[in-house]
C-alpha positions as CSV (number, residue, x, y, z in Angstrom):
1,M,-38.2,-13.4,-33.5
2,K,-40.0,-10.7,-32.2
3,I,-40.6,-10.1,-28.8
4,Q,-44.4,-9.6,-28.3
5,R,-44.8,-10.3,-24.3
6,A,-42.7,-9.0,-21.5
7,L,-42.6,-9.7,-17.7
8,I,-41.6,-6.9,-15.7
9,S,-41.1,-7.2,-11.9
10,V,-38.4,-4.9,-10.5
11,S,-37.8,-3.9,-7.1
12,K,-35.3,-1.2,-8.1
13,K,-37.4,0.9,-10.2
14,D,-34.4,3.4,-11.9
15,G,-35.6,3.5,-15.7
16,V,-38.2,1.2,-15.6
17,V,-41.2,3.8,-16.2
18,E,-39.5,4.6,-19.2
19,F,-38.5,1.0,-20.5
20,A,-41.9,-0.3,-19.8
21,R,-43.3,3.0,-22.0
22,G,-40.7,2.3,-24.9
23,L,-41.9,-1.4,-25.1
24,A,-45.4,-0.4,-25.1
25,A,-45.4,1.8,-27.8
26,M,-43.9,-1.2,-30.1
27,G,-47.0,-2.9,-29.4
28,I,-45.9,-4.9,-26.8
29,E,-47.7,-6.6,-23.9
30,I,-46.5,-6.0,-20.8
31,L,-46.9,-8.5,-17.8
32,S,-46.7,-7.4,-14.0
33,T,-46.5,-7.9,-10.4
34,G,-47.3,-6.0,-6.9
35,G,-45.4,-2.4,-6.8
36,T,-43.9,-2.3,-10.3
37,A,-47.6,-2.5,-12.0
38,K,-48.8,-0.1,-10.0
39,A,-46.2,2.1,-10.7
40,L,-46.5,1.5,-14.7
41,K,-50.2,1.9,-14.2
42,E,-49.8,5.2,-12.7
43,A,-47.7,6.4,-15.3
44,G,-50.4,5.1,-17.9
45,I,-48.9,2.6,-19.4
46,P,-51.1,-0.4,-20.1
47,V,-50.6,-3.7,-18.2
48,K,-51.5,-7.0,-17.3
49,D,-51.3,-7.9,-13.7
50,V,-49.6,-11.3,-13.7
51,A,-52.3,-12.9,-11.5
52,K,-54.9,-12.3,-14.2
53,F,-52.3,-14.1,-16.9
54,T,-51.8,-17.2,-14.9
55,G,-55.5,-16.9,-13.4
56,F,-54.0,-17.9,-10.1
57,P,-54.3,-15.2,-7.1
58,E,-50.9,-13.7,-5.4
59,M,-50.7,-14.8,-2.0
60,L,-48.6,-15.5,1.1
61,D,-48.3,-11.9,1.6
62,G,-46.9,-12.3,-1.5
63,R,-44.5,-15.2,-1.5
64,I,-46.5,-16.8,-4.5
65,K,-46.9,-14.2,-7.1
66,T,-45.1,-15.8,-10.3
67,L,-44.4,-19.5,-8.9
68,H,-46.4,-21.0,-11.9
69,P,-46.4,-23.2,-15.0
70,K,-47.7,-20.2,-17.2
71,I,-45.1,-17.9,-16.2
72,H,-42.0,-20.5,-16.5
73,G,-43.8,-22.9,-19.0
74,G,-43.4,-19.4,-20.9
75,L,-40.4,-18.7,-20.2
76,L,-38.7,-22.0,-20.5
77,A,-40.5,-23.4,-24.1
78,R,-38.0,-23.8,-27.2
79,R,-39.8,-22.0,-29.5
80,N,-37.9,-24.1,-32.8
81,D,-38.8,-27.2,-30.7
82,P,-42.6,-28.5,-32.1
83,S,-43.1,-30.7,-28.9
84,H,-42.9,-27.7,-27.0
85,M,-44.9,-25.7,-29.0
86,A,-47.6,-28.3,-29.2
87,Q,-47.6,-28.6,-25.1
88,M,-47.8,-24.8,-24.6
89,K,-51.1,-24.9,-26.9
90,Q,-52.3,-28.1,-25.2
91,H,-51.9,-26.3,-22.2
92,G,-53.0,-23.0,-22.9
93,L,-49.3,-21.4,-22.1
94,E,-48.4,-18.2,-24.2
95,P,-44.7,-17.7,-24.4
96,I,-43.0,-14.5,-22.5
97,D,-40.0,-13.1,-24.9
98,L,-38.4,-10.4,-22.4
99,V,-38.7,-10.5,-19.1
100,A,-36.7,-7.2,-16.6
101,V,-36.8,-8.5,-13.2
102,N,-34.0,-7.2,-10.1
103,L,-34.3,-8.7,-6.3
104,Y,-35.3,-7.9,-3.5
105,P,-32.4,-5.9,-1.4
106,F,-31.1,-8.1,0.7
107,E,-27.9,-6.7,0.5
108,A,-29.2,-3.2,1.4
109,A,-31.4,-4.5,4.0
110,V,-28.6,-6.5,6.0
111,A,-26.1,-4.0,5.9
112,K,-28.8,-1.6,8.1
113,P,-27.6,-1.9,11.6
114,D,-30.8,-2.1,12.9
115,C,-31.9,-5.3,10.6
116,S,-33.2,-8.1,12.4
117,F,-32.9,-11.7,11.1
118,E,-36.8,-11.4,10.6
119,E,-36.3,-9.0,7.7
120,A,-33.6,-9.8,6.5
121,I,-35.6,-13.3,5.8
122,E,-38.4,-11.6,4.8
123,N,-35.8,-10.0,2.4
124,I,-34.5,-13.3,0.7
125,D,-36.2,-13.3,-3.0
126,I,-37.4,-16.5,-4.4
127,G,-40.0,-16.2,-7.7
128,G,-36.8,-13.4,-8.8
129,P,-34.1,-15.9,-9.3
130,A,-36.4,-18.7,-10.5
131,M,-37.8,-16.2,-13.2
132,L,-34.0,-15.4,-13.8
133,R,-32.3,-18.3,-14.0
134,S,-35.4,-20.1,-16.3
135,S,-35.2,-16.9,-18.7
136,A,-31.2,-16.9,-18.7
137,K,-31.3,-20.8,-19.3
138,N,-33.7,-20.3,-22.6
139,F,-31.5,-17.2,-23.8
140,E,-31.6,-18.7,-27.8
141,H,-35.3,-17.4,-26.9
142,V,-35.7,-15.2,-24.2
143,T,-34.2,-11.6,-23.6
144,V,-33.3,-11.2,-20.0
145,I,-32.4,-8.0,-18.3
146,V,-31.4,-7.9,-14.6
147,D,-29.4,-4.9,-14.5
148,P,-31.6,-1.4,-15.2
149,H,-28.3,0.1,-17.1
150,D,-29.0,-2.5,-19.7
151,Y,-32.7,-1.0,-20.5
152,P,-31.7,2.2,-23.2
153,K,-29.4,-0.6,-25.1
154,V,-32.1,-3.4,-25.6
155,L,-34.5,-0.6,-26.2
156,D,-32.6,0.5,-29.1
157,E,-32.0,-2.9,-30.4
158,I,-35.5,-3.6,-30.6
159,R,-36.6,-0.6,-32.2
160,T,-33.4,-1.1,-34.8
161,G,-33.8,-4.9,-35.0
162,N,-37.1,-5.2,-36.4
163,G,-38.8,-6.2,-32.9
164,S,-36.0,-8.7,-31.9
165,V,-33.2,-8.7,-29.8
166,S,-29.7,-10.7,-31.3
167,V,-28.7,-13.6,-29.5
168,E,-25.2,-12.3,-28.9
169,T,-26.8,-9.7,-27.0
170,R,-29.4,-12.2,-25.2
171,L,-26.2,-14.5,-24.2
172,A,-24.7,-11.6,-23.0
173,L,-27.3,-10.6,-20.9
174,A,-27.8,-13.9,-19.4
175,K,-24.3,-14.3,-18.4
176,K,-25.0,-11.2,-16.4
177,V,-27.9,-13.2,-14.8
178,F,-26.0,-16.3,-13.2
179,L,-23.0,-13.9,-12.1
180,H,-26.3,-11.9,-10.2
181,T,-28.2,-14.7,-8.8
182,A,-24.5,-16.5,-8.0
183,R,-23.7,-13.3,-6.1
184,Y,-27.3,-12.7,-4.4
185,D,-27.5,-16.5,-3.2
186,S,-23.7,-16.0,-1.6
187,V,-24.5,-13.0,0.2
188,I,-27.4,-15.1,1.8
189,S,-26.0,-17.9,2.6
190,T,-22.5,-15.8,3.9
191,Y,-25.5,-14.1,5.7
192,L,-27.0,-16.7,7.4
193,E,-23.7,-19.0,7.6
194,G,-22.5,-15.5,9.9
195,R,-25.6,-16.3,12.2
196,T,-25.9,-18.5,15.1
197,Q,-29.8,-20.1,15.4
198,D,-30.4,-17.1,17.8
199,A,-29.0,-15.4,15.3
200,E,-25.8,-13.7,17.1
201,R,-23.1,-12.7,14.9
202,V,-20.2,-15.6,13.9
203,R,-16.8,-14.0,13.5
204,F,-15.4,-17.0,11.7
205,P,-17.9,-18.3,9.7
206,G,-17.8,-22.3,9.1
207,I,-17.8,-21.5,5.1
208,F,-16.2,-17.9,4.2
209,T,-17.2,-16.7,0.7
210,M,-16.8,-13.2,-0.8
211,Q,-17.1,-11.7,-4.3
212,F,-15.3,-9.2,-6.4
213,E,-16.0,-7.4,-9.4
214,K,-13.7,-6.9,-12.0
215,V,-12.3,-3.5,-13.0
216,G,-10.1,-4.4,-15.4
217,D,-6.6,-6.0,-16.8
218,L,-3.0,-5.3,-15.5
219,R,-0.1,-5.0,-17.9
220,Y,0.9,-7.7,-15.8
221,G,1.5,-8.6,-12.0
222,E,4.1,-8.3,-9.6
223,N,7.0,-9.0,-12.1
224,P,6.4,-9.2,-16.1
225,H,6.3,-12.5,-16.6
226,Q,3.0,-12.8,-13.9
227,Q,-0.6,-11.5,-15.4
228,G,-2.4,-10.1,-13.3
229,A,-6.2,-8.1,-13.2
230,F,-8.0,-5.4,-10.6
231,Y,-11.2,-6.6,-8.6
232,R,-13.3,-4.1,-6.6
233,E,-15.3,-5.6,-3.5
234,F,-19.2,-4.9,-4.0
235,Q,-20.8,-2.8,-1.5
236,T,-17.5,-0.5,-0.4
237,T,-18.2,2.7,1.6
238,E,-15.3,3.2,2.7
239,A,-12.9,5.7,0.9
240,S,-10.2,3.4,-0.5
241,I,-8.0,2.8,-3.6
242,S,-10.8,0.8,-4.7
243,T,-12.7,3.4,-4.7
244,A,-10.5,6.0,-6.2
245,K,-10.9,7.8,-9.1
246,Q,-7.8,8.4,-11.5
247,L,-8.0,11.6,-12.8
248,H,-4.3,11.7,-14.8
249,G,-2.0,9.3,-15.9
250,K,-0.9,5.7,-16.9
251,A,-2.9,2.8,-16.0
252,M,-2.2,1.6,-12.6
253,S,0.2,-1.6,-12.2
254,F,0.2,-4.6,-9.4
255,N,2.3,-2.5,-7.1
256,N,1.1,0.8,-7.8
257,F,-2.2,-0.7,-6.0
258,L,0.0,-1.8,-3.2
259,D,1.8,1.0,-2.4
260,A,-1.1,3.4,-2.9
261,N,-3.2,1.7,-0.8
262,A,-0.6,1.5,1.9
263,G,-0.1,5.0,1.8
264,L,-3.7,5.8,1.8
265,E,-4.2,3.4,4.8
266,L,-1.6,5.7,6.7
267,A,-3.1,9.0,5.9
268,K,-6.2,7.9,7.0
269,E,-4.5,7.7,10.6
270,F,-3.7,11.5,11.3
271,D,-6.2,14.2,12.2
272,E,-3.5,16.3,11.5
273,T,-2.6,17.7,7.7
274,A,-0.2,14.5,7.1
275,A,1.7,13.5,4.2
276,V,3.1,9.9,3.5
277,I,5.7,8.5,1.0
278,I,5.4,4.9,0.6
279,K,8.3,2.8,-1.7
280,H,7.9,-1.3,-2.4
281,N,4.9,-0.9,-0.1
282,N,6.7,0.8,3.3
283,P,6.9,4.4,4.0
284,C,10.1,5.8,3.6
285,G,8.8,9.5,5.1
286,V,5.8,10.6,7.1
287,A,5.0,14.2,8.5
288,V,2.6,16.2,9.6
289,G,2.4,19.8,9.4
290,E,0.8,23.1,9.5
291,S,0.4,23.0,5.6
292,L,0.7,20.7,3.4
293,L,3.9,21.8,1.8
294,E,5.4,21.6,5.2
295,A,4.3,18.2,5.6
296,Y,5.4,17.0,2.3
297,T,9.0,18.6,2.5
298,M,9.2,17.0,5.9
299,A,8.7,13.6,4.8
300,R,10.6,13.9,1.6
301,A,13.7,15.4,4.0
302,T,13.3,11.5,6.1
303,D,14.8,9.9,3.5
304,P,14.8,11.6,-0.2
305,V,16.6,9.1,-1.9
306,S,13.8,6.3,-1.4
307,A,11.4,9.1,-2.4
308,F,12.5,9.0,-6.1
309,G,9.7,7.1,-7.7
310,G,8.0,6.7,-4.6
311,V,4.2,7.1,-4.1
312,I,3.0,10.2,-2.0
313,A,-0.6,10.2,-0.2
314,F,-1.9,12.8,1.5
315,N,-5.6,13.3,3.7
316,R,-6.2,16.7,2.4
317,P,-6.9,18.0,-1.0
318,V,-3.4,19.0,-2.7
319,D,-2.9,22.6,-3.5
320,A,-0.8,24.2,-6.1
321,E,2.2,25.1,-3.9
322,T,2.4,21.4,-2.9
323,A,2.1,20.2,-6.7
324,E,4.9,22.7,-8.0
325,A,7.2,21.3,-5.0
326,I,6.0,17.7,-5.8
327,A,6.8,18.2,-9.7
328,K,10.7,18.9,-9.1
329,I,11.1,14.8,-8.8
330,F,9.5,11.9,-10.3
331,V,6.8,10.3,-8.6
332,E,5.0,7.5,-9.8
333,I,1.5,8.5,-7.7
334,V,-0.3,11.5,-5.6
335,I,-3.2,9.9,-4.0
336,A,-5.6,12.2,-1.8
337,P,-9.1,13.6,-0.9
338,G,-9.0,15.9,-4.0
339,F,-6.7,18.0,-6.3
340,E,-7.2,21.8,-6.3
341,R,-7.1,23.7,-9.7
342,G,-4.0,25.1,-10.2
343,A,-2.5,21.8,-8.7
344,L,-4.0,19.8,-11.3
345,D,-2.7,22.2,-14.1
346,I,0.9,21.7,-12.5
347,F,0.4,17.8,-12.6
348,K,-0.9,17.0,-15.8
349,K,2.0,18.5,-17.4
350,K,3.7,15.3,-16.2
351,K,1.9,12.4,-18.7
352,D,3.0,9.4,-16.7
353,L,1.7,10.2,-13.3
354,R,-0.7,8.6,-11.8
355,L,-3.4,10.9,-9.5
356,L,-6.3,9.4,-7.4
357,D,-9.2,10.8,-6.1
358,V,-10.8,9.3,-3.0
359,G,-13.1,12.3,-2.9
360,T,-13.9,12.1,0.6
361,S,-12.8,13.0,4.1
362,L,-10.4,10.4,5.6
363,K,-11.0,11.2,8.7
364,E,-15.1,10.2,8.1
365,S,-13.9,7.1,6.1
366,R,-11.2,6.0,9.4
367,E,-14.7,6.3,11.5
368,R,-16.0,3.8,9.5
369,R,-13.3,1.1,8.7
370,S,-14.1,-2.4,9.5
371,G,-14.2,-5.5,7.6
372,M,-11.3,-8.7,7.3
373,D,-7.9,-8.7,6.5
374,M,-7.1,-12.0,4.4
375,K,-3.7,-13.5,3.2
376,R,-3.9,-16.2,0.7
377,V,-1.5,-19.1,1.1
378,V,-1.0,-22.0,-1.6
379,G,-4.6,-23.8,-0.9
380,G,-5.7,-21.9,1.9
381,L,-6.7,-18.2,3.1
382,I,-5.4,-16.9,6.5
383,L,-8.7,-14.3,8.0
384,Q,-8.2,-12.2,10.7
385,D,-10.1,-8.5,12.0
386,R,-8.0,-5.9,9.9
387,D,-5.8,-4.1,12.8
388,L,-8.1,-0.9,13.4
389,G,-5.9,-0.4,17.2
390,R,-4.8,2.7,17.9
391,I,-3.4,4.4,21.1
392,E,-6.0,7.2,22.3
393,D,-3.9,9.0,24.5
394,V,-0.3,8.1,25.1
395,R,-0.3,9.8,28.5
396,K,-2.0,7.2,29.9
397,L,-0.1,4.6,28.9
398,K,1.9,2.7,32.0
399,V,5.6,4.6,32.1
400,V,8.0,1.7,33.0
401,T,11.1,3.4,33.9
402,K,12.3,6.1,36.4
403,R,12.2,9.0,33.9
404,K,8.9,10.1,32.5
405,P,8.4,11.4,29.1
406,T,8.7,15.1,28.3
407,E,5.6,16.9,26.6
408,D,7.5,17.2,23.0
409,E,8.7,13.1,23.7
410,Y,5.0,12.1,24.5
411,D,3.9,14.1,21.4
412,A,6.6,12.2,19.4
413,L,6.0,9.2,20.7
414,A,2.5,9.3,19.7
415,F,3.1,10.2,16.1
416,A,6.1,7.1,15.8
417,W,3.2,4.7,17.2
418,I,0.9,5.2,14.4
419,V,3.7,5.3,11.7
420,C,5.6,2.1,13.3
421,K,1.8,0.1,12.6
422,H,2.1,0.7,8.7
423,V,6.0,-0.7,8.7
424,K,6.4,-4.3,7.3
425,S,8.1,-6.1,10.9
426,N,10.5,-6.1,12.4
427,A,9.7,-2.2,12.8
428,I,11.5,0.6,13.9
429,I,10.6,4.2,14.0
430,Y,13.2,6.8,14.8
431,A,11.1,10.4,15.2
432,R,10.4,14.1,16.6
433,P,7.4,15.5,16.7
434,G,5.0,15.1,13.8
435,R,7.7,14.1,11.6
436,T,9.9,10.6,11.1
437,I,13.8,10.4,11.0
438,G,14.9,7.3,10.1
439,I,12.8,3.8,9.4
440,G,14.0,0.6,10.0
441,A,12.0,-2.1,8.6
442,G,11.3,-5.6,7.8
443,Q,14.5,-6.9,9.5
444,M,15.0,-10.7,10.4
445,S,15.9,-9.1,14.1
446,R,14.7,-6.6,15.8
447,V,18.4,-5.3,16.2
448,D,19.2,-5.0,12.7
449,S,16.2,-2.7,11.9
450,V,17.6,-0.9,14.9
451,R,20.6,-0.1,13.2
452,L,19.4,0.1,9.8
453,A,16.7,2.9,11.0
454,A,20.0,5.0,12.2
455,M,21.5,4.1,9.0
456,K,18.8,5.6,6.9
457,A,18.2,9.0,9.1
458,Q,19.2,12.0,7.1
459,S,19.8,14.4,9.8
460,P,21.2,13.7,14.0
461,L,19.2,11.3,15.8
462,A,20.1,12.8,19.7
463,G,16.9,13.4,21.2
464,T,14.5,11.6,18.9
465,V,12.3,8.9,20.3
466,M,12.0,5.2,19.0
467,A,8.8,3.2,18.4
468,S,8.9,-0.6,18.2
469,D,6.4,-2.5,16.7
470,A,7.0,-5.4,19.0
471,F,9.0,-6.1,22.1
472,F,12.3,-5.9,22.5
473,P,13.3,-9.4,23.2
474,F,16.6,-8.2,24.5
475,R,18.4,-5.5,25.4
476,D,20.5,-5.1,22.6
477,G,18.0,-2.9,20.7
478,L,18.6,-0.2,23.3
479,D,21.6,-0.2,23.8
480,E,22.4,0.4,19.8
481,A,19.5,3.0,19.9
482,A,21.2,4.4,22.9
483,K,24.2,5.2,21.3
484,V,22.9,7.8,18.7
485,G,21.0,9.7,21.4
486,I,17.6,8.8,21.5
487,A,15.5,10.2,24.5
488,A,12.4,7.9,24.9
489,V,10.8,4.5,23.9
490,I,7.1,3.3,22.8
491,Q,7.0,-0.2,22.6
492,P,4.1,-3.2,23.7
493,G,6.6,-4.9,26.0
494,G,5.5,-8.7,26.9
495,S,9.1,-10.4,26.9
496,I,10.2,-12.5,29.5
497,K,12.9,-10.0,29.4
498,D,11.6,-7.0,29.9
499,D,12.8,-6.5,33.0
500,E,16.4,-6.6,31.6
501,V,15.3,-4.2,28.7
502,I,13.8,-1.8,31.3
503,R,17.1,-1.6,33.1
504,A,19.0,-0.9,30.0
505,A,16.6,1.8,29.8
506,D,17.1,3.2,33.2
507,E,20.7,2.5,32.7
508,H,20.8,5.4,29.7
509,G,18.8,7.7,31.1
510,L,15.8,7.1,28.9
511,A,11.8,7.1,29.4
512,M,9.9,4.6,27.8
513,V,6.0,3.5,27.9
514,M,4.3,-0.1,27.0
515,T,1.2,-0.1,25.2
516,G,0.5,-3.6,25.4
517,M,-0.4,-3.8,21.7
518,R,1.3,-5.1,19.2
519,H,1.7,-3.8,15.6
520,F,3.4,-7.1,13.3
521,R,2.8,-6.8,10.1
522,H,4.1,-9.7,7.4
């Protein structure tokens, strides 16, 4: 079935001139509209305007161009159905064998902070999706292209296939179309559902829809008896595990993705040079330093046993000196905004080590953070804002004890509070300025997390500070921490027992500040 006529009408014009030139060189007639027709004519490619083909002018500011029986009859007619072909001849309709269409950039338009409601509405494409769906439905007879990356493949196949495209390719292209139009409609419906009649934003719409593109299958899920796959959110711009480029090592596993994500999100929090070591989705060591090596060395010293087989995240490009130190132990993943050449040479000697490059400043990415946090429950979804809460200056927090923190204690409290936000609840952190000393995570009772953090510590706790992700329900947590010699505490407050907890702190000579902000992490 030789392609004789093509209709090209694209918003995204990447590669379209070269594609149309290739079609014209094979004697294929080209129909086009508006800006696409202008671009092709300026390139010297013979084009027939759709208005001339249909005998009906474009109107209503371009809202009506291709919504015409001569277009959709040409797309939907079955060439092997005598009745269809007789009707085509009766009404003067001609087949259209190839369609290259992509749609008004609705998603890009509404992503702009200054996009008005009226502008958004005008970027809803009508004729484009209609042509795509007509062509894709009739894929047995029509080749339809929605993705410019497919232009070269289709051209090559027409050249080598005696002017035609195989049915296997036409079906694959049709599948792509329906995925594309489904996503396009989903983006529009989500935008409209998230607005009131006055176009104000609705935080949690009545119907919540999202789409993700499949990156690839995983060897298995969380456990070997579970299957798994990784999907990436469309239009994501934040530096993340989803946008990271793997430079070396084995394929990522389900648990690798979780741990690398946890490490990177914590590393983003720091302006200073930072190292984060993650094991089983919890930090087991965090530090900042004058150099990356210093930060890594102090982070690993928190819990060197747990660091074995862990995931390491940095907020600076990895240098050779740091790579040399990391290479001495078994590590699953190193993720960072870049790797120096010497570091890559060292790491690539370890064939199983995964290297992930996020390729951009984590501080800049932190400032662009937004979006929702989703947790799946059986039969439903729990949706919330991401926990992006920060304490910019701990020295402005309310001191509730008789003694105020010293300057060093304030520095340690600020650091511990950042780490605490990324540890599973109940979370307790013992820290000195710029480094963790002990981490207690995921215990059912807060006092047990206090004890666990002390048990995990590899160096003396006297003079450290303690951070708690939520309030102390009783004074026992303070009493236990005082036994190991802590000097100051940072916690949200808000318990009916706050007075009792404050009295305990005063009895032990501790300084305590309250944030008024909780960081539960389940």
